[in-house]
N, C-alpha and C positions, 0 to 999 in steps of 0.2 A: 504494500500500500504506500501511497505517496507520503513522504515525510511532511510535506505541506499539503493538506487536503485541497483538491481542485474539483470544481463542480461544473456540470453542464446543466444549463437552465433554459426553460422556455423554448424548446424546439418548435419551429413553425415552418410552414411551407405554403407556396402558391403554385398552382398548375396553370398551364395555358388556358385562357378563358374560352376557348372554342373546342369543347369536347366533341368527339365524333367516333362512330364505330369504325373499327379497322377496315371494314368493307368500303369506306369512303376513300381509301387510298387508290388512286387511279391506276397505279402500277402493281397492285397487290399480286394478281395472278402471275404476271410476268416476272416480278421480283422473286416470288416464291419458287417459280420454276428455275430461275437463274441460280438461286441458292440451293436447289435440289431439295426443297422442303415440301412434303405433302401438304396440300391446302386443307388442313384439319385444325380449325381454331381451338377446339377443346384439348387437343394434344399439346399444343404449344402454349396455350394461355392467351391467344389473341383476343383482345377485347376492345377497350376504349383507348383512343389516343387523344392527347391534349395539345392542341396547337395554339400559338399565340401570335398576335400582331404587334406585340410590344417588343422593345429592344431589351438587351440584357441588363442595362442599367435600371430600367423600370422594374423588371422582375426582382432584381436584387434589393431595390429600395422597398418594394412591397413586402418581401419576406423579412427583411431586417426590421422594418417598422412593426410587423406583427410580433416578432420576438421581443422587441423593447416594450411593447404594450403588454404582452403576456407576463413579462418579467417585472413590470412596474418600475422599470428603470428609465432614467432620463438619458438622452444622448450624451450629455456632458459627463456621465459616469463611465462611458466607454473610452478607454485610453488607447485601444488598438483595434484595427480592423484587419482581418484576414479574408481576402477576396479570392474565390476559386472559380475557375471556368475552364472548360475544355478548349475553348478558342476565344481568347480576348480579341476583340475586333481591331483591325488596323495594325499599327506598329508603334515605334517610339514617338512618332509625331502625334498620334491620337490617344495613346494610353493615358496621358495626363488628363485629358478632357474626360475620358471614361471614368477614371477614379474620382475626379472632381464632381461629376454628375452623381455618382453613388454617395459620396460623402456629404455633399450638399443636400441631397434628397433625404439622407438620414439625420442631418443636423449634427454631424460628428466633429465639426471644428478642426482642431489640429491633432486629432488622433493619428498615431503612427499607422502605416498601412503596409501590407505585404500581399503580393499576388502569387498564386499557385496555379500552375496549368499543366506541367509536363507529366503529372501522375495520372492523367486521363480520369477514368471513373473512380479512382481512389483519391482524387483531389481533396474531397471534403474531409476524409478521415486523416489524411496527411495534415490538413489544416488544423484539425482538432488536436492532433498530437503536438504540433508546433505551439498552438495556443496553450495547451497543458504545460508544456515546458516553460513558456514565457511567464505563466502565472506562478508555477512552482518555484521558479528561480527568483521571483520578486521583480522581474523587469516590467511587468504590467499587472494591473489588478483585475481589469474587466475587459475581455476580448470578445468582440462580435465576429463570429465566423459565418460567412455567407458563401453559398455556391449558386451559380446561375448559368443556365445553358438553354439553348434552343437549336432546333434543326433549321439550317439555312437553305437546304436543298431537299425538297420533298422526295426526290428520287432515292435518297439514302435513309429515309425514316425507318425502313426495315433493314436490319442486318441479320446474319445467320445465327445470332445469339439473342436478339431482342427487337421489340418495337419501341422506338424512342418517343417520349413525350417531352414537351417544353415545360420548364418551370424553374423554381428556385427554392432553397431551404436555408434556414439560419438558426443559430442558437447563441447563447452567451456561454463563455468559459471564464470562470472567475474563482477567486479564493473563497467566496461565500455563495450559497445558493440564493437564487432570486425567484420569487413567485411561487406558485403552487405546483409547478411541474418541474422538479429538480432531481438531479442524480449526482452521485459522487463518481468521479472518474477513478477507477481502481488501478487501471494500467492500460498499456497499449503496446503494440509491437508491429513490426513489418518483417517480411521476408522477400528477398529478391533473387532472381535467377537471370542475370543479364543476357545470356545467350537466348533466352526464351521471350524477350521483350517484343519481338516482332508481332505485328498485327495478326498474321496468319496462324500463330500458335494458339493452343488451347489454354484456358485458365487451369491452374494446378491445385489439386487437392493436397499434394505433398507440401506445398508452401503454406496452405491453410493449417495443416497439422503442426508445422513449425511455429506458426504464429500462436496457435492454441497453447502449445507448450511454453512459449516465451511469456505469455500473459498469465497463464493459470498456475504454473509450477511455483513461481515466487510467492504466490498468494495462498498456497496450499489448497488449491481448488482443483476440481476435475471437470471434465465435460458434463458430468451429471449435475454439477452445481450451476450450470448455465440454464436459466429458465427460458431463454429465447434467443434466437439469432436473427438479427436485422440485416438481411443480406440484400444484394441487388435484385431488382425485378427482371431478371433474365427469363428466357423461355423456361417453362416448368421442367422439362426433362433435364435441362442443364443444371438448374438450381438443385433439384432433388439428387441427381447423380453426384455432383461435385461436393455438395455439403454433407451428404451421407458418407461419401468416401473420406471426408475430413473428420468423421467421427460423430456427427450430430444425428439425433433421431428425427423421425418425421414430425414428431410432436414439437420439436424445438424450432421448426421452420415456420415461415409465414408466407403462404402463397397467394393469399386473397388479392393482394395489390398488383399481381402480375396482369390479370385482365382488367382490373379497375383503373389502374394508374399507368401501367407501362413502365418502361425503363427511363427514368428521369436523370440520366447521366450519373453524377456523383451523389445526387440528393437522396437516392433510394433509402439508405439506412435511416436517415432522420425522418423521412416520410413514413416509413414503416413503424418507427418508434412512436410517432405521434398517433398514427391510426390504431396501433395496438393499445395505446393508453386510452384513447377515446372509446375503444370497444370494451374496456374493462379487463383487458388481458394481461395487465401488469400487476404484480403484487409488491407491497412495501417490503423493502429489503431484498427483493429479487435481483438476480444478476442477468444483465442483458448485453449481448455482444453485438456491437456495430461492426460489420465486416463487409469488405469489398475486395474483389479480385479482378485483375486484368492480366493478360498474358505476361508472365514473368514477375508478377508482384501480387502479394496479399497483404492487406492492412487490417488490423483489428483494434477496437477500443472497447474496453469492458466497463460497464456502468453498474452501479448499485442504486436502485430506486430508493429515494429518501422517504421515510414515513413523514406524514404531515407534521408531526411533533418536532422533527428535526429542521423544519424549514422556518425561516424568519417570519415573524409577525409583521403586520403592516406598519407598526409604530417603531420598528427597529430602523436605525439609520444605516443605509447601505454604504459600503466602502466607495471611495471615489479615487 
């Protein structure tokens, strides 16, 4: 457990404002044939996709504001922003304006900011691990972590591992819990295999087992102590095969959001955490693993759900 307790609070998300059935994809049949996938929606978990007409900055601001509101935190209490995206638009000439739009929209003032992108759909969890380290070391007190992504080319909304949805997710990482939806971050780990980083490779259950061991063993926990895994919303056969090979049981998985939400890039673990909480599927004191894999990389962050008695009351003064 961390020498200095670090907490994750008020996870929230927004999806593309234009939901549609997967059959609305003009190239569905051709794309499935190209990927050599039988057109069986129930097999893969094809369901609803969420498209947006908004830009990445707007999505980031919407999820970040939702987190601040749920946390009961003022923007001035946030002293760092970690902004994640699979593709930041433009280049050095435009990135300043991009960050400015997000920070102005959130009212963050002179908060330090960091961008994370090379980790693909593990970006968010990498951002959470960075935020945890910054708080544990005392460099920052309250870090807002936001991930934001959208599909820019409808022709690639379907890949051979997922149907993509547009959206954004956010949470606070801080030395003290905020709001009514808070967790202690017990630990985190990553495992990498650089020769397998290429897009054409499969995700690795071997790397997942390494991450499990790196997180759980120092805490004297086992896989049976994990109440739930908050994994990416990839196609059902992939999720079930890879996570079961990693050692998890069917009961620890959460497949409901595969057809309901689709694969929202790096945001899936937080989206699934929020939805499991709203469905009453989390217990006080329970252990929940945020996990994500891409070819050559697995990242995990283990949370413990705080009982309401351990969360601050409204008259306590938050750290700044």
